[in-house]
C-alpha positions in Angstrom: 0.0 0.0 0.0 1.4 3.4 -0.9 1.2 6.4 1.4 0.2 9.8 0.1 1.8 12.8 1.7 -0.5 15.6 2.5 -0.2 19.2 3.7 -2.5 20.5 6.5 -3.6 24.1 6.8 -4.5 25.1 10.3 -5.2 28.6 11.7 -3.1 30.4 14.2 -4.4 30.1 17.8 -5.4 33.8 17.8 -8.2 33.7 15.3 -9.6 30.2 15.4 -13.3 31.3 15.7 -13.0 33.7 12.7 -10.9 31.2 10.8 -13.4 28.4 11.3 -15.9 30.4 9.2 -13.2 31.3 6.7 -12.2 27.6 6.3 -15.9 26.7 5.7 -16.0 29.3 2.9 -12.7 28.1 1.5 -13.8 24.5 1.5 -17.1 25.4 -0.3 -15.4 27.6 -2.9 -12.5 25.2 -3.5 -14.9 22.3 -4.2 -16.0 24.2 -7.4 -12.4 24.7 -8.6 -10.9 22.3 -11.1 -7.6 23.5 -12.5 -4.2 21.8 -12.8 -2.5 24.7 -11.0 -4.9 24.7 -8.1 -4.6 22.0 -5.4 -7.9 20.4 -4.4 -9.0 20.1 -0.8 -8.9 16.4 0.1 -10.5 16.7 3.5 -11.6 19.3 6.0 -13.0 19.4 9.4 -12.5 20.2 13.1 -10.5 18.2 15.6 -10.6 19.3 19.2 -12.0 22.6 18.1 -9.2 23.2 15.6 -10.3 23.6 12.0 -8.1 22.1 9.3 -7.9 21.7 5.5 -6.0 18.8 4.0 -4.3 19.2 0.5 -2.1 16.9 -1.5 1.5 17.8 -0.9 2.8 19.7 -3.9 6.1 18.6 -5.6 8.2 20.4 -3.0 7.7 23.9 -1.7 8.4 26.7 -4.1 10.2 28.7 -1.4 12.9 25.9 -1.2 13.4 26.0 -4.9 13.8 29.8 -4.9 16.7 29.8 -2.3 19.1 29.4 -5.2 19.2 31.6 -8.3 16.6 30.5 -10.8 17.2 30.8 -14.6 14.9 33.4 -16.1 13.0 31.0 -18.4 12.2 28.8 -15.4 11.1 31.8 -13.3 8.9 33.1 -16.2 7.3 29.6 -16.5 6.5 29.6 -12.8 5.1 33.1 -13.0 3.0 32.1 -16.0 1.6 29.0 -14.2 0.8 31.1 -11.0 -1.0 33.7 -13.1 -3.0 31.1 -14.9 -4.2 29.8 -11.6 -5.0 33.2 -10.2 -6.9 34.2 -13.4 -8.9 30.9 -13.1 -9.8 31.5 -9.5 
């Protein structure tokens, strides 16, 4: 059996009550999005009063890839993909 890695999004402790409503809205809105550059929500809920959203783990965080100089064509490709996702959303 293979294991899938996931990423969890949880609110900071300060705004949990406000975030709970925001997470509900995000879950509802995300369910309608189907785009290759937008990660789908796999699961959502509340555990011990803490809301969470579960996403598939992307192919490595972009921030780690950007710690080294990136060739211009690669950076432009990333920017194009990000803008396509933003335009879709």
